[in-house]
VMD Tcl script that builds the backbone (N, CA, C; Angstrom):
set m [mol new atoms 525]
animate dup $m
set s [atomselect $m all]
$s set {name element resname resid chain x y z} {
  {N N MET 1 A 0.828 -0.988 0.019}
  {CA C MET 1 A 0.646 0.361 -0.437}
  {C C MET 1 A 0.996 1.456 -0.012}
  {N N LYS 2 A 0.248 2.300 -0.821}
  {CA C LYS 2 A 0.941 2.813 -0.830}
  {C C LYS 2 A 0.685 4.483 0.296}
  {N N LYS 3 A 1.846 4.846 0.418}
  {CA C LYS 3 A 1.725 6.327 1.656}
  {C C LYS 3 A 1.103 7.341 0.422}
  {N N PRO 4 A 0.268 7.922 1.180}
  {CA C PRO 4 A 0.543 9.937 1.048}
  {C C PRO 4 A 0.837 10.561 0.803}
  {N N LYS 5 A 1.411 10.912 -0.723}
  {CA C LYS 5 A 2.723 12.042 -0.456}
  {C C LYS 5 A 2.039 12.920 0.027}
  {N N PRO 6 A 2.785 13.519 1.399}
  {CA C PRO 6 A 2.603 15.352 1.479}
  {C C PRO 6 A 2.761 16.285 0.821}
  {N N THR 7 A 1.215 17.213 0.649}
  {CA C THR 7 A 1.366 17.965 0.044}
  {C C THR 7 A 1.874 19.611 0.652}
  {N N VAL 8 A 2.641 20.324 0.334}
  {CA C VAL 8 A 2.832 20.883 0.806}
  {C C VAL 8 A 2.756 22.834 -0.107}
  {N N GLY 9 A 2.132 23.586 1.165}
  {CA C GLY 9 A 2.277 24.946 0.528}
  {C C GLY 9 A 2.229 25.878 1.531}
  {N N SER 10 A 2.203 27.263 0.831}
  {CA C SER 10 A 2.813 28.636 2.178}
  {C C SER 10 A 2.119 29.429 1.853}
  {N N PHE 11 A 1.206 29.844 2.487}
  {CA C PHE 11 A 0.023 31.121 2.665}
  {C C PHE 11 A 0.636 32.153 3.141}
  {N N THR 12 A -0.031 33.047 2.969}
  {CA C THR 12 A 0.619 34.774 3.830}
  {C C THR 12 A -0.978 34.845 4.270}
  {N N THR 13 A -0.622 35.815 5.069}
  {CA C THR 13 A -1.703 36.008 6.305}
  {C C THR 13 A -1.741 37.617 5.963}
  {N N LEU 14 A -2.838 37.404 6.455}
  {CA C LEU 14 A -3.435 38.999 6.223}
  {C C LEU 14 A -2.967 39.897 7.599}
  {N N ALA 15 A -2.808 40.851 7.658}
  {CA C ALA 15 A -2.317 41.873 8.855}
  {C C ALA 15 A -2.131 42.700 8.869}
  {N N PRO 16 A -2.279 43.149 9.563}
  {CA C PRO 16 A -2.578 44.979 10.081}
  {C C PRO 16 A -1.405 45.170 9.347}
  {N N PRO 17 A -1.317 46.592 8.729}
  {CA C PRO 17 A -1.091 47.185 8.486}
  {C C PRO 17 A 0.855 47.927 8.998}
  {N N THR 18 A 0.513 47.893 10.347}
  {CA C THR 18 A 1.538 48.121 11.352}
  {C C THR 18 A 2.386 46.670 11.381}
  {N N SER 19 A 1.553 45.431 10.698}
  {CA C SER 19 A 2.112 44.147 11.895}
  {C C SER 19 A 3.276 43.606 10.755}
  {N N PRO 20 A 4.293 43.264 10.432}
  {CA C PRO 20 A 4.873 42.294 9.077}
  {C C PRO 20 A 4.024 41.449 8.591}
  {N N GLN 21 A 4.075 40.829 7.463}
  {CA C GLN 21 A 2.925 39.432 6.924}
  {C C GLN 21 A 4.247 38.721 7.378}
  {N N ARG 22 A 4.014 37.320 8.154}
  {CA C ARG 22 A 3.820 36.316 8.155}
  {C C ARG 22 A 4.061 34.852 6.894}
  {N N LYS 23 A 5.074 34.651 6.566}
  {CA C LYS 23 A 4.611 33.232 5.467}
  {C C LYS 23 A 4.401 32.163 6.387}
  {N N ILE 24 A 2.831 30.916 6.457}
  {CA C ILE 24 A 3.087 29.649 7.033}
  {C C ILE 24 A 2.901 28.956 6.159}
  {N N SER 25 A 3.906 27.983 6.821}
  {CA C SER 25 A 4.317 26.828 5.831}
  {C C SER 25 A 3.716 25.685 6.357}
  {N N SER 26 A 2.961 24.541 5.641}
  {CA C SER 26 A 1.890 23.927 5.938}
  {C C SER 26 A 2.347 21.988 5.938}
  {N N VAL 27 A 2.128 21.185 6.079}
  {CA C VAL 27 A 2.732 19.938 4.894}
  {C C VAL 27 A 0.771 19.457 5.329}
  {N N LEU 28 A 0.297 19.006 4.110}
  {CA C LEU 28 A -1.525 18.705 4.650}
  {C C LEU 28 A -1.025 16.950 3.983}
  {N N THR 29 A -1.004 16.288 4.948}
  {CA C THR 29 A -1.171 14.921 4.387}
  {C C THR 29 A -2.446 14.866 3.825}
  {N N VAL 30 A -3.357 14.018 2.772}
  {CA C VAL 30 A -4.064 13.755 2.382}
  {C C VAL 30 A -4.554 12.327 2.429}
  {N N ASN 31 A -5.133 11.477 2.971}
  {CA C ASN 31 A -5.208 9.845 2.439}
  {C C ASN 31 A -6.798 9.584 2.167}
  {N N PRO 32 A -6.622 9.627 0.973}
  {CA C PRO 32 A -7.547 9.434 -1.378}
  {C C PRO 32 A -8.821 8.340 -0.214}
  {N N LYS 33 A -7.914 7.385 0.844}
  {CA C LYS 33 A -8.697 6.019 0.727}
  {C C LYS 33 A -10.219 6.694 2.322}
  {N N SER 34 A -9.784 7.319 3.303}
  {CA C SER 34 A -10.434 8.004 4.099}
  {C C SER 34 A -11.060 8.720 3.904}
  {N N ARG 35 A -10.856 9.953 3.150}
  {CA C ARG 35 A -10.727 10.833 2.601}
  {C C ARG 35 A -10.944 11.913 3.925}
  {N N THR 36 A -9.647 11.555 4.511}
  {CA C THR 36 A -9.150 12.734 6.081}
  {C C THR 36 A -7.949 12.920 5.493}
  {N N TYR 37 A -7.823 14.131 6.263}
  {CA C TYR 37 A -5.995 14.572 6.266}
  {C C TYR 37 A -5.723 15.336 7.524}
  {N N SER 38 A -4.951 15.735 7.626}
  {CA C SER 38 A -3.671 16.361 8.556}
  {C C SER 38 A -3.068 17.215 8.266}
  {N N GLU 39 A -2.704 18.088 8.964}
  {CA C GLU 39 A -1.964 19.137 9.297}
  {C C GLU 39 A -1.072 19.152 10.132}
  {N N THR 40 A 0.311 19.362 9.734}
  {CA C THR 40 A 1.633 19.829 10.260}
  {C C THR 40 A 1.780 20.961 9.977}
  {N N LYS 41 A 2.354 21.367 11.181}
  {CA C LYS 41 A 3.048 22.547 11.289}
  {C C LYS 41 A 4.256 22.918 12.225}
  {N N SER 42 A 4.709 24.212 12.232}
  {CA C SER 42 A 5.825 24.138 13.494}
  {C C SER 42 A 5.703 24.979 14.360}
  {N N SER 43 A 6.456 24.316 15.491}
  {CA C SER 43 A 5.955 24.897 16.977}
  {C C SER 43 A 5.357 26.431 16.910}
  {N N SER 44 A 6.546 27.102 16.104}
  {CA C SER 44 A 6.280 29.000 15.950}
  {C C SER 44 A 5.347 29.727 14.872}
  {N N GLU 45 A 4.697 28.514 14.239}
  {CA C GLU 45 A 3.486 29.308 12.800}
  {C C GLU 45 A 2.344 29.187 14.455}
  {N N PRO 46 A 1.313 30.045 13.710}
  {CA C PRO 46 A 0.423 30.847 14.843}
  {C C PRO 46 A -0.291 29.006 14.218}
  {N N THR 47 A -1.177 29.198 15.601}
  {CA C THR 47 A -2.745 27.966 15.339}
  {C C THR 47 A -4.034 27.844 15.402}
  {N N LEU 48 A -5.042 27.160 14.899}
  {CA C LEU 48 A -6.336 27.825 14.824}
  {C C LEU 48 A -7.163 27.611 16.075}
  {N N ALA 49 A -5.961 27.149 17.658}
  {CA C ALA 49 A -6.261 27.801 19.111}
  {C C ALA 49 A -5.851 29.301 18.919}
  {N N ASP 50 A -4.604 29.121 18.347}
  {CA C ASP 50 A -4.748 30.721 18.631}
  {C C ASP 50 A -5.601 31.759 17.723}
  {N N ALA 51 A -5.568 31.838 17.079}
  {CA C ALA 51 A -6.857 32.383 15.945}
  {C C ALA 51 A -8.326 32.939 16.953}
  {N N LEU 52 A -8.374 31.645 17.550}
  {CA C LEU 52 A -9.701 31.429 18.584}
  {C C LEU 52 A -9.809 32.205 19.311}
  {N N GLN 53 A -8.555 31.740 20.028}
  {CA C GLN 53 A -8.197 32.937 20.949}
  {C C GLN 53 A -8.396 34.409 20.870}
  {N N ARG 54 A -8.035 34.804 19.704}
  {CA C ARG 54 A -7.734 36.041 19.662}
  {C C ARG 54 A -8.925 36.491 18.645}
  {N N GLY 55 A -9.784 35.531 18.482}
  {CA C GLY 55 A -10.860 36.201 18.132}
  {C C GLY 55 A -11.461 36.465 19.457}
  {N N GLN 56 A -11.649 35.736 20.757}
  {CA C GLN 56 A -12.062 35.558 22.189}
  {C C GLN 56 A -12.308 37.084 22.227}
  {N N GLN 57 A -10.357 37.398 22.310}
  {CA C GLN 57 A -9.848 38.422 22.667}
  {C C GLN 57 A -10.588 40.109 22.286}
  {N N VAL 58 A -10.795 39.640 20.563}
  {CA C VAL 58 A -11.449 41.236 20.426}
  {C C VAL 58 A -13.037 41.403 20.617}
  {N N LEU 59 A -13.965 39.861 20.513}
  {CA C LEU 59 A -14.732 39.935 20.954}
  {C C LEU 59 A -14.858 40.759 22.448}
  {N N ARG 60 A -14.081 40.115 23.781}
  {CA C ARG 60 A -14.249 40.590 24.743}
  {C C ARG 60 A -14.065 42.174 24.601}
  {N N GLN 61 A -13.051 42.998 23.729}
  {CA C GLN 61 A -12.361 44.339 23.602}
  {C C GLN 61 A -13.905 45.152 23.148}
  {N N ALA 62 A -14.469 44.372 22.243}
  {CA C ALA 62 A -15.978 44.705 21.452}
  {C C ALA 62 A -16.980 45.442 22.218}
  {N N LEU 63 A -16.960 44.256 23.811}
  {CA C LEU 63 A -17.674 44.194 24.281}
  {C C LEU 63 A -17.558 45.122 25.435}
  {N N ALA 64 A -16.502 45.305 25.615}
  {CA C ALA 64 A -15.739 46.458 26.863}
  {C C ALA 64 A -16.130 48.036 26.194}
  {N N ALA 65 A -16.607 47.911 24.752}
  {CA C ALA 65 A -16.413 49.319 24.393}
  {C C ALA 65 A -17.739 50.333 24.485}
  {N N GLU 66 A -17.822 51.180 24.598}
  {CA C GLU 66 A -19.243 52.176 25.009}
  {C C GLU 66 A -20.229 51.846 26.228}
  {N N GLY 67 A -19.115 51.036 27.295}
  {CA C GLY 67 A -19.828 51.870 28.420}
  {C C GLY 67 A -20.272 49.968 28.374}
  {N N GLY 68 A -19.110 49.175 28.189}
  {CA C GLY 68 A -19.456 47.318 28.391}
  {C C GLY 68 A -20.725 47.272 28.333}
  {N N THR 69 A -21.464 46.212 29.123}
  {CA C THR 69 A -22.532 45.321 28.539}
  {C C THR 69 A -23.707 44.958 29.613}
  {N N VAL 70 A -24.546 44.361 30.246}
  {CA C VAL 70 A -25.283 43.969 30.503}
  {C C VAL 70 A -26.136 42.610 30.314}
  {N N SER 71 A -26.394 42.227 31.351}
  {CA C SER 71 A -27.065 40.602 31.766}
  {C C SER 71 A -28.435 40.985 30.460}
  {N N LEU 72 A -28.922 39.404 30.427}
  {CA C LEU 72 A -30.155 39.595 30.810}
  {C C LEU 72 A -31.120 39.938 31.438}
  {N N ALA 73 A -30.979 38.867 32.535}
  {CA C ALA 73 A -31.852 39.736 33.450}
  {C C ALA 73 A -31.482 41.058 34.416}
  {N N GLU 74 A -30.346 42.211 34.470}
  {CA C GLU 74 A -30.064 43.224 33.890}
  {C C GLU 74 A -31.584 43.906 32.954}
  {N N VAL 75 A -31.067 43.339 32.110}
  {CA C VAL 75 A -31.611 43.977 30.669}
  {C C VAL 75 A -33.885 43.907 30.882}
  {N N ALA 76 A -34.041 43.292 31.317}
  {CA C ALA 76 A -35.251 42.587 31.273}
  {C C ALA 76 A -36.134 43.638 32.909}
  {N N ALA 77 A -35.233 43.395 33.786}
  {CA C ALA 77 A -35.810 44.350 35.488}
  {C C ALA 77 A -35.615 46.437 34.212}
  {N N GLN 78 A -34.329 46.629 33.465}
  {CA C GLN 78 A -34.730 48.099 33.125}
  {C C GLN 78 A -35.961 48.148 32.246}
  {N N ARG 79 A -36.339 46.929 31.803}
  {CA C ARG 79 A -37.379 47.317 30.735}
  {C C ARG 79 A -38.738 47.219 31.634}
  {N N ASN 80 A -39.041 46.560 32.768}
  {CA C ASN 80 A -40.174 45.749 33.233}
  {C C ASN 80 A -40.968 44.673 32.016}
  {N N ALA 81 A -39.715 43.512 31.628}
  {CA C ALA 81 A -40.025 43.084 30.663}
  {C C ALA 81 A -39.597 41.303 32.136}
  {N N ASP 82 A -40.294 40.536 31.877}
  {CA C ASP 82 A -39.941 39.082 31.795}
  {C C ASP 82 A -38.545 39.341 31.178}
  {N N ASN 83 A -37.342 37.893 31.465}
  {CA C ASN 83 A -36.318 37.245 30.289}
  {C C ASN 83 A -36.788 36.749 28.838}
  {N N ASP 84 A -38.312 35.639 29.231}
  {CA C ASP 84 A -39.053 35.484 27.416}
  {C C ASP 84 A -39.265 36.832 26.626}
  {N N GLN 85 A -39.166 37.817 27.092}
  {CA C GLN 85 A -40.150 38.840 26.032}
  {C C GLN 85 A -38.186 39.503 26.303}
  {N N VAL 86 A -37.572 39.603 26.396}
  {CA C VAL 86 A -36.303 40.340 25.418}
  {C C VAL 86 A -35.759 39.326 24.881}
  {N N LEU 87 A -35.967 38.215 24.867}
  {CA C LEU 87 A -35.565 36.974 24.218}
  {C C LEU 87 A -36.192 37.191 23.286}
  {N N ASN 88 A -37.341 37.623 23.175}
  {CA C ASN 88 A -37.787 37.578 21.759}
  {C C ASN 88 A -37.771 38.808 21.229}
  {N N ASP 89 A -37.680 40.163 22.089}
  {CA C ASP 89 A -36.946 41.174 21.550}
  {C C ASP 89 A -35.532 40.724 20.471}
  {N N VAL 90 A -35.179 40.273 21.131}
  {CA C VAL 90 A -33.470 39.995 20.374}
  {C C VAL 90 A -34.133 39.042 18.810}
  {N N GLN 91 A -34.800 37.794 19.155}
  {CA C GLN 91 A -34.906 37.526 17.488}
  {C C GLN 91 A -36.092 38.020 16.773}
  {N N GLN 92 A -36.794 39.024 17.278}
  {CA C GLN 92 A -37.936 39.611 16.688}
  {C C GLN 92 A -36.215 40.924 15.714}
  {N N GLY 93 A -35.130 40.687 16.459}
  {CA C GLY 93 A -34.392 42.166 15.141}
  {C C GLY 93 A -34.709 43.784 16.426}
  {N N ARG 94 A -35.045 43.879 17.835}
  {CA C ARG 94 A -35.551 45.374 17.889}
  {C C ARG 94 A -33.958 44.973 19.226}
  {N N LEU 95 A -33.846 44.105 19.462}
  {CA C LEU 95 A -32.614 44.039 20.505}
  {C C LEU 95 A -30.956 43.614 20.111}
  {N N LEU 96 A -29.920 44.340 20.200}
  {CA C LEU 96 A -28.145 43.400 20.056}
  {C C LEU 96 A -27.795 42.721 21.247}
  {N N ALA 97 A -28.058 41.356 21.132}
  {CA C ALA 97 A -27.195 40.413 22.547}
  {C C ALA 97 A -26.733 38.965 21.433}
  {N N VAL 98 A -25.259 39.308 22.253}
  {CA C VAL 98 A -23.942 38.044 22.052}
  {C C VAL 98 A -23.817 37.619 22.657}
  {N N ASP 99 A -23.669 36.090 22.261}
  {CA C ASP 99 A -23.765 35.022 23.285}
  {C C ASP 99 A -22.299 34.539 23.774}
  {N N VAL 100 A -22.086 35.457 24.502}
  {CA C VAL 100 A -20.564 34.777 25.438}
  {C C VAL 100 A -19.881 33.121 26.172}
  {N N PRO 101 A -19.087 33.098 25.775}
  {CA C PRO 101 A -18.550 31.316 26.642}
  {C C PRO 101 A -18.870 31.689 27.714}
  {N N SER 102 A -19.272 31.259 28.256}
  {CA C SER 102 A -19.423 31.199 29.924}
  {C C SER 102 A -19.606 32.196 30.897}
  {N N GLU 103 A -21.235 32.659 30.003}
  {CA C GLU 103 A -21.473 34.207 30.504}
  {C C GLU 103 A -22.480 34.527 30.424}
  {N N GLY 104 A -22.708 34.109 29.071}
  {CA C GLY 104 A -24.393 33.825 28.589}
  {C C GLY 104 A -24.447 34.885 27.773}
  {N N LEU 105 A -25.754 35.084 27.596}
  {CA C LEU 105 A -26.202 36.495 26.441}
  {C C LEU 105 A -25.655 37.951 27.414}
  {N N ARG 106 A -25.135 38.262 25.992}
  {CA C ARG 106 A -24.598 40.085 27.083}
  {C C ARG 106 A -25.725 41.589 25.780}
  {N N PHE 107 A -25.419 42.172 26.337}
  {CA C PHE 107 A -26.278 43.301 25.501}
  {C C PHE 107 A -25.472 44.610 25.783}
  {N N PRO 108 A -24.790 44.877 24.298}
  {CA C PRO 108 A -24.091 45.952 25.026}
  {C C PRO 108 A -25.023 47.205 24.973}
  {N N ARG 109 A -24.375 47.997 26.447}
  {CA C ARG 109 A -25.026 49.325 26.752}
  {C C ARG 109 A -25.548 50.283 26.130}
  {N N TRP 110 A -24.539 50.757 24.861}
  {CA C TRP 110 A -24.813 51.673 23.805}
  {C C TRP 110 A -25.952 51.633 23.721}
  {N N GLN 111 A -26.741 50.367 22.948}
  {CA C GLN 111 A -27.862 50.449 22.378}
  {C C GLN 111 A -28.889 50.916 23.308}
  {N N PHE 112 A -29.012 50.848 23.702}
  {CA C PHE 112 A -30.288 51.680 24.979}
  {C C PHE 112 A -30.920 53.063 24.786}
  {N N ARG 113 A -29.459 53.668 24.209}
  {CA C ARG 113 A -28.963 55.370 24.244}
  {C C ARG 113 A -29.426 55.752 22.456}
  {N N LEU 114 A -29.515 54.595 21.085}
  {CA C LEU 114 A -29.514 55.664 20.139}
  {C C LEU 114 A -30.807 55.020 19.514}
  {N N GLN 115 A -31.129 56.330 18.691}
  {CA C GLN 115 A -32.260 56.319 17.664}
  {C C GLN 115 A -32.097 54.791 16.690}
  {N N HIS 116 A -33.892 55.263 16.446}
  {CA C HIS 116 A -33.587 54.167 15.410}
  {C C HIS 116 A -32.787 53.056 15.380}
  {N N LEU 117 A -32.772 52.079 16.543}
  {CA C LEU 117 A -31.627 51.134 17.003}
  {C C LEU 117 A -32.567 50.141 16.179}
  {N N GLU 118 A -34.329 49.857 16.469}
  {CA C GLU 118 A -35.108 48.885 15.694}
  {C C GLU 118 A -34.960 48.515 13.930}
  {N N THR 119 A -35.178 49.986 13.250}
  {CA C THR 119 A -34.660 50.152 11.862}
  {C C THR 119 A -33.621 49.690 11.108}
  {N N ILE 120 A -32.225 50.457 12.060}
  {CA C ILE 120 A -30.958 49.457 11.749}
  {C C ILE 120 A -30.885 48.066 11.777}
  {N N LEU 121 A -31.566 47.564 13.264}
  {CA C LEU 121 A -31.178 45.922 13.610}
  {C C LEU 121 A -32.497 45.427 11.994}
  {N N GLY 122 A -33.506 45.971 11.946}
  {CA C GLY 122 A -33.668 45.305 10.737}
  {C C GLY 122 A -33.479 45.492 9.901}
  {N N ALA 123 A -32.100 45.978 9.456}
  {CA C ALA 123 A -31.654 46.140 7.669}
  {C C ALA 123 A -30.438 45.265 8.560}
  {N N MET 124 A -30.157 44.578 9.336}
  {CA C MET 124 A -29.224 43.757 8.825}
  {C C MET 124 A -29.761 42.525 9.720}
  {N N SER 125 A -30.722 41.753 9.462}
  {CA C SER 125 A -31.262 40.699 9.834}
  {C C SER 125 A -30.588 40.053 9.409}
  {N N ASP 126 A -29.593 39.501 8.074}
  {CA C ASP 126 A -28.314 38.689 7.973}
  {C C ASP 126 A -27.168 38.855 8.811}
  {N N PHE 127 A -26.835 39.333 9.271}
  {CA C PHE 127 A -25.913 39.999 9.791}
  {C C PHE 127 A -25.312 39.359 11.406}
  {N N SER 128 A -23.913 38.104 11.334}
  {CA C SER 128 A -24.802 37.691 13.031}
  {C C SER 128 A -24.575 38.651 13.750}
  {N N PRO 129 A -24.445 38.846 14.991}
  {CA C PRO 129 A -24.361 39.084 16.690}
  {C C PRO 129 A -22.828 40.028 16.070}
  {N N THR 130 A -21.922 39.126 16.258}
  {CA C THR 130 A -21.092 39.800 15.984}
  {C C THR 130 A -20.942 40.654 15.090}
  {N N GLU 131 A -21.410 40.257 13.674}
  {CA C GLU 131 A -20.827 41.757 12.750}
  {C C GLU 131 A -21.585 42.753 13.062}
  {N N LYS 132 A -22.756 42.641 13.240}
  {CA C LYS 132 A -23.367 43.867 14.209}
  {C C LYS 132 A -23.474 44.841 14.989}
  {N N LEU 133 A -22.519 43.524 16.183}
  {CA C LEU 133 A -21.422 44.587 17.501}
  {C C LEU 133 A -20.190 45.619 16.835}
  {N N LEU 134 A -19.163 44.423 15.956}
  {CA C LEU 134 A -18.770 44.956 15.233}
  {C C LEU 134 A -19.062 46.611 14.041}
  {N N PHE 135 A -19.908 46.408 13.412}
  {CA C PHE 135 A -20.410 47.245 12.924}
  {C C PHE 135 A -20.804 48.662 13.275}
  {N N PHE 136 A -21.464 48.174 14.592}
  {CA C PHE 136 A -21.555 49.508 15.062}
  {C C PHE 136 A -20.419 50.677 15.407}
  {N N LEU 137 A -19.472 49.463 16.077}
  {CA C LEU 137 A -18.514 49.921 16.965}
  {C C LEU 137 A -17.526 51.250 15.867}
  {N N ASN 138 A -17.040 50.315 14.469}
  {CA C ASN 138 A -16.568 51.130 13.858}
  {C C ASN 138 A -16.836 51.656 12.944}
  {N N THR 139 A -16.209 52.722 12.446}
  {CA C THR 139 A -15.793 54.054 11.297}
  {C C THR 139 A -16.211 54.005 10.103}
  {N N HIS 140 A -16.838 54.120 9.390}
  {CA C HIS 140 A -17.589 54.337 7.804}
  {C C HIS 140 A -17.472 55.495 7.600}
  {N N THR 141 A -16.520 54.828 5.918}
  {CA C THR 141 A -16.105 56.295 5.538}
  {C C THR 141 A -17.578 56.899 4.563}
  {N N THR 142 A -18.365 56.181 5.116}
  {CA C THR 142 A -20.112 56.569 4.181}
  {C C THR 142 A -20.731 57.687 5.383}
  {N N LEU 143 A -19.585 57.252 7.407}
  {CA C LEU 143 A -20.994 58.081 7.873}
  {C C LEU 143 A -19.654 59.126 8.235}
  {N N ARG 144 A -18.508 59.458 7.420}
  {CA C ARG 144 A -17.556 60.447 7.518}
  {C C ARG 144 A -16.902 60.140 8.959}
  {N N GLY 145 A -16.118 59.235 8.396}
  {CA C GLY 145 A -15.346 58.487 10.064}
  {C C GLY 145 A -15.910 58.622 11.289}
  {N N LYS 146 A -17.517 58.820 11.358}
  {CA C LYS 146 A -17.645 58.454 12.393}
  {C C LYS 146 A -18.192 56.662 12.605}
  {N N THR 147 A -18.603 56.385 14.044}
  {CA C THR 147 A -19.326 55.199 13.326}
  {C C THR 147 A -21.176 55.411 13.841}
  {N N PRO 148 A -21.405 54.199 13.920}
  {CA C PRO 148 A -23.238 54.424 14.044}
  {C C PRO 148 A -24.440 54.606 15.222}
  {N N ILE 149 A -22.718 54.817 16.611}
  {CA C ILE 149 A -22.772 54.522 17.734}
  {C C ILE 149 A -23.385 56.199 18.014}
  {N N GLU 150 A -22.142 56.846 17.083}
  {CA C GLU 150 A -21.885 58.437 17.262}
  {C C GLU 150 A -22.780 58.924 16.487}
  {N N VAL 151 A -23.418 58.854 14.956}
  {CA C VAL 151 A -24.192 59.120 14.294}
  {C C VAL 151 A -25.539 58.865 14.718}
  {N N LEU 152 A -26.066 57.465 15.713}
  {CA C LEU 152 A -27.127 57.522 16.377}
  {C C LEU 152 A -28.023 58.054 17.443}
  {N N SER 153 A -26.750 58.322 17.926}
  {CA C SER 153 A -26.824 58.770 19.763}
  {C C SER 153 A -27.264 60.296 19.299}
  {N N ARG 154 A -26.711 61.094 17.886}
  {CA C ARG 154 A -26.860 62.865 18.190}
  {C C ARG 154 A -28.280 62.548 18.242}
  {N N ARG 155 A -29.586 63.798 18.936}
  {CA C ARG 155 A -30.566 63.542 18.962}
  {C C ARG 155 A -31.028 64.149 17.947}
  {N N ASN 156 A -30.834 64.899 17.025}
  {CA C ASN 156 A -31.520 65.272 15.102}
  {C C ASN 156 A -30.764 63.905 14.642}
  {N N GLY 157 A -29.855 62.507 14.685}
  {CA C GLY 157 A -29.064 61.503 14.115}
  {C C GLY 157 A -30.614 60.579 13.649}
  {N N THR 158 A -30.179 60.837 12.008}
  {CA C THR 158 A -31.289 59.969 10.979}
  {C C THR 158 A -30.996 58.775 10.975}
  {N N PRO 159 A -31.581 57.698 10.295}
  {CA C PRO 159 A -30.879 56.355 9.854}
  {C C PRO 159 A -30.697 56.167 8.793}
  {N N ALA 160 A -31.169 57.828 7.455}
  {CA C ALA 160 A -30.602 57.444 6.113}
  {C C ALA 160 A -28.980 56.830 5.986}
  {N N ALA 161 A -27.994 58.138 7.671}
  {CA C ALA 161 A -26.420 57.544 6.305}
  {C C ALA 161 A -26.009 56.060 7.273}
  {N N VAL 162 A -26.913 55.712 8.319}
  {CA C VAL 162 A -26.172 54.612 9.160}
  {C C VAL 162 A -27.029 53.352 7.440}
  {N N LEU 163 A -28.198 53.738 7.120}
  {CA C LEU 163 A -28.538 52.560 6.206}
  {C C LEU 163 A -27.978 52.732 5.341}
  {N N ALA 164 A -27.061 53.106 4.810}
  {CA C ALA 164 A -26.476 53.931 3.504}
  {C C ALA 164 A -24.831 52.873 3.797}
  {N N ALA 165 A -24.854 53.119 4.982}
  {CA C ALA 165 A -22.950 52.899 5.543}
  {C C ALA 165 A -23.163 51.079 5.424}
  {N N ILE 166 A -24.990 50.217 6.102}
  {CA C ILE 166 A -25.298 49.096 5.748}
  {C C ILE 166 A -24.824 47.752 4.488}
  {N N GLU 167 A -25.434 49.164 4.009}
  {CA C GLU 167 A -25.576 48.636 2.117}
  {C C GLU 167 A -24.198 48.265 1.410}
  {N N ASP 168 A -23.117 49.601 2.110}
  {CA C ASP 168 A -21.610 49.529 1.719}
  {C C ASP 168 A -21.381 48.678 2.404}
  {N N TYR 169 A -21.211 48.702 4.010}
  {CA C TYR 169 A -20.557 47.020 4.682}
  {C C TYR 169 A -21.157 46.272 3.880}
  {N N GLY 170 A -21.834 45.704 3.398}
  {CA C GLY 170 A -22.554 44.051 2.947}
  {C C GLY 170 A -21.966 44.236 1.785}
  {N N VAL 171 A -21.522 45.199 0.658}
  {CA C VAL 171 A -21.061 44.902 -0.773}
  {C C VAL 171 A -19.879 44.780 -0.099}
  {N N HIS 172 A -19.418 45.544 0.727}
  {CA C HIS 172 A -17.385 44.899 0.674}
  {C C HIS 172 A -16.405 44.938 1.604}
  {N N GLY 173 A -18.009 44.156 2.599}
  {CA C GLY 173 A -16.795 43.841 3.804}
  {C C GLY 173 A -17.127 45.056 5.214}
  {N N ALA 174 A -15.886 46.033 4.721}
  {CA C ALA 174 A -16.243 47.022 5.263}
  {C C ALA 174 A -15.829 47.758 5.320}
  {N N SER 175 A -16.114 49.662 5.514}
  {CA C SER 175 A -16.533 50.044 4.866}
  {C C SER 175 A -15.389 51.205 5.778}
}
mol reanalyze $m
mol bondsrecalc $m
mol representation Tube
mol addrep $m
């Protein structure tokens, strides 16, 4: 029986402009009989676990931004509602909640001060909760370098510009 030949690939990671790009070399061994593969990397290279850990770190930072978050119970108490009513509002796109491992649902505080939140969240029905969170926290060229939070927090803030930024974000992946 022939041993499958390893296939070697070299991939360049996308990195922020301030950090150098790194080459990642992998050996991918494919077993055509069982249709499985294994990947071998050197210990100095980033692993999937590293990427997941970095993703969790970014999520924690995003959730801490703009005043942090509150729990499901806190939102229910604030709204004089029960947990089921709050969960229904999340399901219907009237509130944003992010499921955080070992913490449960967390609700960004900033959303409770925004004008037109339901309209904006309604236009983002295809976005994951994390995508929605990052959209609100990041600046967009369509909004002249402002975040949706800044635009919608203003007394006279209108949703039109933010809705345009959502369309641009969906087309380009970011703006």
